[in-house]
C-alpha positions, 0 to 999 in steps of 0.5 A: 675477234672474228669469233666474238663478232660472229657471236655478237651477230648471232645474238643481235639476229636472235633479239631482232627476230623477237622485236615487234615490227612497230618497234624496229623503227625505233632509234637504238644508237647514234653513230657518227651523228646518224640515228641507227634504228633496229632496221638500219642495224639489221641491214648493216649486220646482214651485209657484214659492213664495216659499220656493222662491226661498230654497231655490234660493239656499241650495242654490246657495250650498252648491253642491248645485245 
């Protein structure tokens, strides 16, 4: 799973880098009744938190990354 998660992390970071700054505040996911924007997801993913694993999985399922 670690290899797949790393692949998702890399895809997320590539997509995030191409998103215009003003769109990074947009909500892309609701997780545990909390809105997750691109910026929030970026912080979670770069810090490799437990939430980042869930965020990456959900974004992949939604075909956002």
